[in-house]
C-alpha positions as CSV (number, residue, x, y, z in Angstrom):
1,X,17.5,-5.1,-30.1
2,X,16.1,-2.2,-27.6
3,X,18.7,-1.5,-24.5
4,X,16.9,0.9,-23.0
5,X,14.3,-0.5,-19.7
6,X,10.7,-2.0,-20.2
7,X,8.1,0.3,-18.5
8,X,6.6,-2.4,-16.3
9,X,3.9,-0.1,-14.2
10,X,-0.1,-0.5,-14.9
11,X,-1.5,3.1,-15.5
12,X,-5.1,3.0,-13.9
13,X,-7.4,6.0,-13.9
14,X,-7.8,7.5,-10.2
15,X,-11.4,7.0,-10.7
16,X,-10.5,3.0,-12.0
17,X,-8.4,3.1,-8.9
18,X,-11.4,4.1,-5.9
19,X,-12.9,1.1,-7.7
20,X,-10.1,-1.4,-6.3
21,X,-10.5,-3.8,-4.2
22,X,-7.2,-4.5,-2.1
23,X,-6.6,-8.3,-0.8
24,X,-3.6,-9.1,2.2
25,X,-1.3,-11.4,1.0
26,X,1.2,-11.3,3.5
27,X,3.0,-9.3,6.7
28,X,6.0,-10.2,8.5
29,X,7.0,-8.6,11.6
30,X,10.9,-8.2,12.3
31,X,13.4,-6.3,14.9
32,X,10.6,-8.1,17.7
33,X,7.9,-6.8,16.4
34,X,8.6,-3.1,16.1
35,X,9.1,-2.8,12.2
36,X,8.0,-4.8,9.5
37,X,6.3,-5.0,5.8
38,X,3.0,-6.1,4.3
39,X,2.2,-7.1,0.4
40,X,-1.8,-6.9,-0.8
41,X,-2.4,-6.8,-4.5
42,X,-5.7,-6.1,-6.5
43,X,-7.5,-7.5,-9.7
44,X,-7.5,-5.1,-12.5
45,X,-6.4,-5.2,-16.6
46,X,-2.9,-6.9,-15.1
47,X,-2.6,-7.8,-10.9
48,X,-1.5,-5.1,-8.8
49,X,0.7,-5.4,-6.4
50,X,1.5,-3.0,-2.9
51,X,4.3,-3.4,-0.9
52,X,4.9,-1.4,2.0
53,X,6.8,-1.0,5.5
54,X,5.6,-0.5,9.0
55,X,6.9,0.5,12.1
56,X,4.7,0.0,15.6
57,X,5.3,2.9,18.2
58,X,4.7,0.8,21.0
59,X,4.4,3.8,23.4
60,X,1.0,4.7,21.2
61,X,0.0,1.1,19.9
62,X,0.2,2.7,16.3
63,X,1.2,1.0,13.1
64,X,2.6,3.9,10.8
65,X,3.3,3.0,7.3
66,X,6.7,4.2,5.1
67,X,4.4,5.7,2.4
68,X,7.0,7.7,0.2
69,X,8.8,4.3,0.1
70,X,6.1,2.7,-1.4
71,X,7.0,-0.4,-3.9
72,X,4.2,-1.4,-6.5
73,X,3.5,-1.7,-10.2
74,X,1.1,0.5,-10.4
75,X,1.2,4.4,-12.2
76,X,-2.1,6.7,-11.5
77,X,-2.7,9.4,-14.4
78,X,-5.3,11.4,-15.1
79,X,-8.8,11.1,-17.7
80,X,-6.0,12.0,-20.2
81,X,-3.3,9.3,-19.3
82,X,-0.6,11.5,-18.2
83,X,1.4,9.8,-15.2
84,X,0.6,11.7,-11.5
85,X,3.8,10.7,-10.2
86,X,5.1,8.2,-7.2
87,X,3.6,10.6,-5.1
88,X,0.7,11.2,-5.7
89,X,0.3,7.5,-6.4
90,X,1.6,6.4,-2.8
91,X,-0.7,9.1,-1.4
92,X,-4.0,7.9,-3.2
93,X,-2.8,3.9,-2.3
94,X,-2.8,5.0,1.4
95,X,-6.0,6.1,1.6
96,X,-7.2,3.0,-0.2
97,X,-5.3,0.8,2.5
98,X,-6.8,2.6,5.1
99,X,-10.7,2.2,4.2
100,X,-10.0,-1.5,4.4
101,X,-8.5,-1.3,7.5
102,X,-4.3,-2.2,6.5
103,X,-2.9,-1.6,10.1
104,X,-5.7,-3.9,12.0
105,X,-5.2,-6.9,9.3
106,X,-1.4,-6.4,9.3
107,X,-1.9,-6.1,13.2
108,X,-3.8,-9.3,13.2
109,X,-1.4,-10.9,10.9
110,X,1.5,-10.6,12.7
111,X,-0.1,-10.3,16.4
112,X,0.4,-6.5,17.8
113,X,-2.1,-5.1,19.7
114,X,-3.6,-1.9,18.2
115,X,-5.0,0.9,20.5
116,X,-8.3,2.6,19.1
117,X,-7.7,5.4,17.2
118,X,-10.7,8.3,18.4
119,X,-12.4,7.6,15.1
120,X,-12.7,4.2,16.2
């Protein structure tokens, strides 16, 4: 019987990550809507899960994610299978989440009013 902890992360190449489709599972606001968390998933050889905390800036009407604290079972790898690390994984998930408009999806779920950004 082994005594070490098992690594339960799912290894995914950056190329495969770009083909994943994030699906919103749940979001909840806390602290009168100023903070909260959101949970997402994506299908792969095993289910991938993503969760992150967010803050709502009432002055600017923007949601901001705490990407360095991303909770996920995903570990990105390069083409040779070498782990790219938590920081790179978080940055790539942030980009993928931005592409599906996570901010608006969360705002709709928890009834927050976002202000349009210049790019919208």
